[in-house]
C-alpha positions in Angstrom: -0.1 -0.1 0.0 1.5 3.4 -1.2 0.5 6.6 0.9 3.5 8.5 1.2 2.7 11.9 0.5 2.1 14.5 3.2 1.6 13.8 6.8 0.9 10.1 5.5 4.7 9.5 5.0 5.2 9.3 8.6 2.9 6.8 9.3 4.0 2.8 8.8 1.1 0.6 7.9 1.3 -3.2 8.9 -1.0 -5.7 9.6 0.6 -7.8 12.6 -1.2 -10.8 14.2 -0.9 -10.1 17.8 -0.4 -13.8 18.9 2.1 -14.8 16.5 3.6 -11.7 15.2 2.9 -12.6 11.7 1.8 -9.6 9.3 -1.5 -10.3 8.2 -3.1 -8.7 5.2 -6.5 -7.4 6.4 -5.9 -6.1 9.7 -3.5 -3.0 9.6 -1.4 -1.9 12.4 -0.6 2.0 12.2 2.6 3.5 13.6 4.3 6.7 13.5 7.7 6.7 12.1 9.7 9.1 14.6 13.0 8.7 12.9 11.4 10.2 9.7 9.9 13.0 11.7 13.3 13.6 13.4 15.2 13.8 10.0 12.6 16.1 8.4 12.5 18.5 11.2 16.2 19.7 10.4 14.8 20.9 7.1 12.0 22.8 8.9 11.9 26.4 7.4 14.5 25.8 4.6 13.8 26.0 0.9 15.6 23.4 -1.1 15.9 23.9 -4.8 17.8 21.4 -6.8 19.5 22.5 -10.1 22.0 21.5 -12.6 23.2 25.3 -12.7 26.4 24.9 -10.8 27.6 28.2 -12.1 24.8 30.3 -10.8 24.9 32.3 -7.6 22.1 31.7 -5.1 20.4 35.3 -5.9 20.6 34.3 -9.6 19.1 30.7 -8.9 16.3 32.2 -6.9 15.6 34.9 -9.6 15.3 32.3 -12.1 13.1 30.2 -10.1 10.7 33.4 -9.5 10.6 33.9 -13.3 9.7 30.2 -13.8 6.7 30.5 -11.7 5.4 33.8 -13.2 5.7 32.0 -16.7 3.8 29.1 -15.4 1.2 31.7 -14.0 0.8 33.1 -17.5 0.2 29.7 -19.1 -2.5 28.8 -16.5 -4.2 32.5 -17.3 -3.8 31.6 -21.2 -5.6 28.1 -20.4 -8.4 29.2 -17.9 -9.2 32.6 -19.1 -8.3 32.8 -22.8 -9.1 29.2 -24.0 -5.6 29.2 -25.4 -6.4 25.4 -26.7 -7.3 25.8 -30.2 -10.0 23.1 -30.4 -12.1 24.6 -33.1 -9.2 25.7 -35.6 -7.0 23.1 -37.4 -5.2 24.8 -40.1 -1.4 26.0 -39.2 -2.3 29.7 -40.0 -5.6 29.5 -38.0 -3.5 28.0 -35.0 -1.0 30.5 -35.2 -3.6 33.3 -35.3 -5.4 31.9 -32.4 -2.1 31.8 -30.2 -1.1 35.2 -31.5 -4.6 36.8 -30.1 -4.3 34.8 -27.0 -0.9 36.2 -26.3 -2.1 39.8 -27.1 -4.8 39.4 -24.8 -2.2 38.0 -22.0 -0.1 41.1 -22.7 -2.9 43.4 -22.2 -4.2 41.6 -19.1 -0.8 42.0 -17.6 -0.4 45.5 -18.5 -3.9 46.3 -16.8 -3.1 44.4 -13.9 0.4 46.3 -13.5 -1.7 49.7 -14.0 -4.1 48.6 -11.3 -1.1 47.6 -9.0 -2.3 43.9 -8.7 -5.5 45.0 -6.7 -7.6 42.5 -9.0 -6.9 38.9 -10.2 -7.0 38.2 -14.1 -10.5 36.6 -13.4 -12.0 39.7 -11.8 -10.6 41.9 -14.6 -12.0 39.7 -17.3 -15.3 39.5 -15.6 -15.4 43.3 -15.1 -14.6 43.9 -18.8 -17.0 41.3 -20.0 -19.9 43.1 -17.8 -19.0 46.4 -19.4 -21.9 47.8 -21.5 -23.2 51.0 -23.0 -26.4 52.4 -24.5 -26.9 55.7 -26.3 -28.8 58.8 -24.8 -29.8 62.1 -25.9 -27.4 64.7 -27.3 -24.6 62.7 -28.1 -24.1 61.3 -24.5 -23.7 57.4 -23.9 -24.4 55.4 -20.5 -21.7 53.3 -19.6 -22.1 50.7 -17.1 -20.9 47.3 -15.7 -20.3 45.4 -12.4 -18.6 46.8 -9.4 -15.2 45.7 -10.4 -15.7 47.5 -13.8 -16.4 50.8 -11.9 -13.4 50.1 -9.6 -11.1 49.7 -12.7 -12.5 52.9 -14.1 -11.7 54.7 -10.7 -8.1 53.1 -10.5 -7.5 54.4 -14.2 -8.7 57.9 -13.4 -12.0 57.8 -15.1 -14.0 60.2 -13.3 -17.4 59.7 -15.0 -20.3 61.2 -13.1 -23.0 58.7 -13.1 -21.4 57.1 -16.0 -22.9 59.4 -18.6 -20.2 59.9 -21.3 -20.0 62.4 -24.4 -19.3 60.1 -27.4 -15.9 61.8 -28.1 -14.7 60.7 -24.6 -16.1 57.2 -25.1 -14.1 56.9 -28.3 -10.9 57.7 -26.4 -11.4 55.4 -23.5 -9.0 52.8 -24.6 -6.2 54.8 -25.7 
């Protein structure tokens, strides 16, 4: 039986017959592996990274590792938020165009995250942008509205729209 992950790695599972001392198959006896706990305690609070880069300094290795986690996060955002898997395209040019649009979307998302001082997650930013709507009013004004995160984004970006009533000229310059 294999269960050597997390706290379970400190447990030894044996089936022992109390009278004969033989190991049985259906009645487990669980004990705590004190030697393994003592061995692992010496590493508490220590990060261990194993690398083949022997010429790197500790600082360079940690920076490289940090970059790797940011890259993995980018792939996660592309897969979950932008449906990066091109399941409905099959020609090479369509696949490349699909990934290009996903990459451009990711770039815009990261720039917006940076501009917002990382106050909103990519999921919340995407939801806010998807909630954005507008409708025409009289005399060249439009009503712009969306969810609370959309209003927060506009506020953080310095868009001071009184009751979200916006002249068409201002609305055309919104994304610039």
